[in-house]
N, C-alpha and C positions, 0 to 999 in steps of 0.2 A: 190458119193463123200461124205465122212464123214465130219461132222461139227467139227471144232476145237473149243474147249472151255477151260475155265480155269480149270485145274485139281483140284479135291477135295482133293486129297492127294499128297503131295510133298515129303514126307519122311524126310524133313529137320528138323522136330520137333521130330523125333523118339528118340532122345537122351535127350529130356527134355528142349530143347531151342527153342526160337522163334525169329523171326526177327521183329525189329521195322522199322518204316518208315526211309529210309536212309540206311537200310541194317545192322545196328548194331544188333548183336545176344545177347540175354540175356536169363537167365534161366526162365522157365515158372513159377517158384515160387517167382520171384522177386515182390516186392510191386507194382510196376507200372503195371505189367501184371495182378496181382491179382485185381487191381482197374478196369482195363478195362474189365476183365472177369466178375466182378460183374456188370458193366454197361451193358454187354451183357445179363446177367441174368435179370436185370431190364427191358431191352428192350423186352425180351421175355415175361415177365409178362405184360408189357404194351400192347403187341400184343394180348395176351390172353384176357385181359380185353376188349380191343377194339373189339375183335371178338364176345364178349358176350353182348355188349351194343347195345340196339336197336336204339339209336339216331345217325343218319348219321352225324350230326354236331359234336358230341363227338367223333365218330369214326375218322372223318377227323382230328380233333384236336389231338387225340392220335397218329395218323399216323405222324403228324408233330413233336410230342414229340419223337417218335421213331427215326425220322431223326436227331433231335437235339442230342439225346443220342449217335447215331452213330458218329456224328460230334465231340462230346465231347471226346468219346473214341479214335477216330482217332487223335484228337488234343493232347491228353495226350501221345499217342504213337509216337508223333514226327512229324505228318503231320501238316503243317502250315494251319490248318483249320480256316476259318473265323467264329468267334463267335459273329458277329455283330447282328445276329437275336435273341440271347438269351435274352437281355433286353426287346425286344418287346414281346417275348413269356412269360416272367415273368409277364409283364403287362397284357397279355391275361389271364394268370392263376389267377392273383389277381382279375380281373373282373369276372371270372367264380366263384371264391371262394365267392365273395361278393353276386352274384346272388343266389348261393346255400344257403349261410348263411341266406339270407332274407327269404328263404322258409322253414327253419328248426327251431325247438324249440331251445330256448337259452340253451347253454351248461353250466351247473352249476357244474358238476362232471366229473371226468375222466370216460370214457366208455371203456368197454372191446371190443376188436376187434371181429367181427363175424357178425352174421345176416344171410342173405341168401347167397347162393353160390357166386353170383357176388360180393356182398359187402365184403365177406370174402376174395375173390381173390384180390379185390382192397386194402384191409388192408395188404395182403401179399406184394403187389407191393409197398405199403407205407413203410413197414418194410425193404424191400430190398433197397428202395431208401434211407432210413436213414442210412443203412450200407454203401452204396456207398458214401453218404455224409461224414460219419466218415472216411472212407478210403481215400477219396480225401483230406480232411483236414489234415490227417496224412501225406499223400504224399506231401502236400504243406509245411510241416515243413522241408522237405529235398530238395525239388526243387520247382521252380517257377510254380505255378498253377494260371491261370487267375481267379481273384475273381468272375467274372461273373458266373463261374461254380458253386461256392459255393452257390450263391444266387439262381441260377436256381434249383439246387437239393433241397434246403430247401423249396422253393416255390412249387416244384412238390410234395413233400411229404405232404405239407399242402393241396394241391388240392386233392390228393388221399384220405386224411382223410375226407374232406368235401364231396367228391363224394360217398364214402362208406356210410356216414351218410345219404346222400340224397337217395341213392338206397334203404336203409333199410326203411327210412321214407315213400317213395313212395309205398313200398311193405307192409306197415302197421306193420312193425316189430319194437317192442319197444326196445330201446337201453338198454343194461344192464350196470348199473353204477357200478363202482368199490366201494366196501364197505370199503376199507381200512384195516388196521391192527388193530385187537382188542388188545389194550394195557392195558387191565384191569389186576390188580395184580394177579388174579387167573389163568390167561392165560400165565403168564411168568414162 
């Protein structure tokens, strides 16, 4: 007897449309679909970062973040997902940021993203998170978006920034500070 499973391909999206929760069909290029597509991209980066981090505690936390991101995407797609855990997770992020901040040199300049491979991947996750935040804010100008989502995404990008700094610090990699723009008259 063969196992029945959810099919990977349905062919319903072959014409460029997709189905939201509740069955409504929309074009795959619509803003909402673009937002939760970016959330999926962010979720993939979080998974990659989590698979490369040695700390089981951080891996478990990032797995929770992945679940949150899936819930957020589903909520935006029309599923009546419960977002009650988001404020608690934001508090956890703030606590983790504070712990990391206490272990790092004071930041006095902008730094360039990079460092070792893991820190660079975390910076990529941060940049994707910022894009998701911008897209979600833009979506919120046209339809109702729960403000807890904005707070969550903003704090998540802050956490990624601090985590990348910490990874580089622990690896003995010196942060490269942005030197700014030379505005001397001979350069103009």
